[in-house]
MARMIDO-843249 format. One record per residue (C-alpha): x negated, y, z. Coordinates in steps of 0.02 Angstrom, whole numbers, plus 32768, in hexadecimal, padded with zeros to 4 digits. Example, Ala and Ser with C-alpha at 12.3 -4.5 7.8 and 13.67 -1.06 7.14 Angstrom:
<pts>
7D997F1F8186;7D547FCB8165;
</pts>
This chain:
<pts>
382E336C6F80;37BF33377057;37EB33A770D3;375033A77161;36F933077183;37183270714F;36A731CD71B3;36543175712D;35DE30D371B2;35493138718C;34E2314E7213;349E31F67236;33D431F27244;339332317306;330732DC72B1;32F232F57377;32CB324F73B6;31F032517395;31F93320739E;3194335F7430;31FA34177474;316A34867493;31B03516751F;315135B47577;30CF359D75E1;30C735F37689;30413692762F;30C7369E759D;3158369C7603;3101371F7651;30CE379175B5;319C37727572;31E837AE760A;316238577616;3183384F754B;325138707561;322938DA75F1;31B83958758B;320E394A74FB;32A9398A754C;32693A0D75B9;320F3A497502;32D03A6174D5;330F3A84756E;32C93B0575A1;32D73B9474F1;33733B88751A;33A43B9A75BE;333A3C1A75B2;33B83C667521;345F3C217588;34133C987613;33C33D1075DC;32F83D4375FC;32E33D9D7695;335F3CFC76DE;32E73C97768B;32593CDE76B5;32823CC67777;32CB3C00776C;32073BF37715;31C53C157784;32123BC57805;31F33B1E77B5;31373B4077B7;313E3B5E7864;31A93AB47890;31283A587825;30AA3A95786C;30CD3A8C792D;310439E778F5;305639A178AF;30113A05792F;3070398B79AC;304338DF795D;2F863924795C;2F8939397A1E;2FF238C07A31;2F68383579C5;2ECF387E7A30;2F1238357AD2;2F4B37957A81;2ECB36E77AE8;2EAD36B67A2C;2EBD375E79DC;2EFE3742792E;2EE537847876;2F83376C7845;30333753786B;301C36897831;
</pts>
């Protein structure tokens, strides 16, 4: 009865010698991050409102909406004063 691995002297072929490794592009990576954040938010928001109750959940949702709006307005105002006026953060 053999227990474990015994070396029989044969070489194991390397399977990854001529294989190209494909990664995400910058755009693909950004989409992956955005989908992760949105997916977590879609699952987490109903649970957060369930834990907080409906009145406090609505108030905190409005607070997050306001903060998102203000951060978007800050981005737009800073974009307009930059010399090159970029269309994106890249």
